[in-house]
PLY file of the C-alpha trace (Angstrom):
ply
format ascii 1.0
element vertex 102
property float x
property float y
property float z
element edge 101
property int vertex1
property int vertex2
end_header
91.68 -292.20 32.20
91.78 -290.80 35.18
93.83 -292.12 38.14
93.04 -291.52 41.96
95.78 -293.35 43.26
98.18 -290.92 41.81
96.30 -287.65 42.58
93.98 -287.13 39.38
91.27 -284.82 39.08
89.15 -284.11 36.35
87.05 -281.26 35.12
85.37 -279.31 32.61
86.78 -276.67 31.34
84.94 -275.34 27.65
82.85 -278.18 27.11
85.77 -280.52 27.36
87.59 -282.84 30.60
90.82 -282.59 31.15
92.66 -284.37 33.77
93.72 -282.57 36.49
97.63 -283.79 38.74
99.98 -281.78 41.44
103.05 -283.91 40.10
106.25 -282.18 42.54
106.94 -280.43 39.87
103.44 -279.13 39.53
104.16 -278.09 43.33
107.74 -276.61 42.94
105.49 -274.31 39.82
102.58 -273.30 42.16
105.48 -272.04 45.31
107.25 -269.79 42.39
104.13 -268.79 41.73
102.34 -267.42 44.59
105.86 -266.93 46.40
105.77 -269.35 48.73
108.78 -270.45 50.71
108.27 -274.32 50.86
105.63 -276.65 50.41
104.66 -276.54 54.03
104.13 -272.74 53.64
102.37 -273.13 50.56
100.03 -276.45 52.37
99.57 -273.18 55.26
98.60 -270.92 52.83
95.32 -273.77 51.54
94.39 -274.49 55.15
93.04 -271.66 56.02
89.99 -272.01 53.48
90.32 -269.05 50.96
91.32 -269.69 47.30
91.96 -266.00 45.49
90.42 -266.34 41.70
94.83 -265.55 41.22
95.34 -269.22 43.10
92.62 -270.81 41.94
93.93 -269.64 38.29
97.45 -270.80 38.89
96.17 -274.47 40.86
93.97 -275.59 38.13
97.51 -274.36 35.25
99.78 -276.56 37.03
97.56 -279.33 37.82
96.64 -278.97 34.20
100.47 -279.15 33.12
101.38 -281.99 35.61
99.02 -283.81 34.08
101.24 -283.31 30.40
99.17 -280.01 28.80
101.01 -277.24 27.28
98.89 -274.02 28.81
99.40 -271.04 30.55
98.06 -269.34 33.02
96.38 -267.03 31.17
95.58 -269.52 28.58
93.52 -270.75 31.94
92.01 -267.72 33.07
90.84 -267.55 29.78
88.74 -270.13 30.02
85.69 -271.17 31.14
84.30 -273.92 33.63
81.59 -275.88 33.29
79.42 -275.23 35.90
80.94 -272.46 37.28
83.02 -270.82 39.66
82.12 -273.27 42.09
83.36 -275.72 39.96
86.27 -273.80 39.00
86.86 -273.80 42.98
85.54 -277.70 44.17
88.29 -278.86 41.00
90.94 -276.87 43.09
89.88 -278.17 46.37
89.54 -281.64 44.84
93.16 -281.63 43.73
95.22 -279.71 46.39
93.04 -282.72 48.40
94.59 -285.52 46.05
98.70 -283.49 47.20
98.35 -282.69 50.15
95.97 -285.39 51.99
96.40 -288.27 49.60
0 1
1 2
2 3
3 4
4 5
5 6
6 7
7 8
8 9
9 10
10 11
11 12
12 13
13 14
14 15
15 16
16 17
17 18
18 19
19 20
20 21
21 22
22 23
23 24
24 25
25 26
26 27
27 28
28 29
29 30
30 31
31 32
32 33
33 34
34 35
35 36
36 37
37 38
38 39
39 40
40 41
41 42
42 43
43 44
44 45
45 46
46 47
47 48
48 49
49 50
50 51
51 52
52 53
53 54
54 55
55 56
56 57
57 58
58 59
59 60
60 61
61 62
62 63
63 64
64 65
65 66
66 67
67 68
68 69
69 70
70 71
71 72
72 73
73 74
74 75
75 76
76 77
77 78
78 79
79 80
80 81
81 82
82 83
83 84
84 85
85 86
86 87
87 88
88 89
89 90
90 91
91 92
92 93
93 94
94 95
95 96
96 97
97 98
98 99
99 100
100 101
């Protein structure tokens, strides 16, 4: 069961509910994937209020792996979010909010 106090977010992908979580390891993974030097730079990148498709895939993938799923970004990219791309962006934004805002 998702625990919002741990930063858990749920998403419906390909008709299945998943729990996502941005752990410290997942955030470190995002730093590397998005070529950011540190956590502050990563946070500043997302404070701009824009998200690319590549960033969204990286965030969702890191969140799935942070919650214990063994999945690649290529597999995430092939998934269809229930509710369309808007739902995917909301999920990515919710993960970032929980990770950086508490």
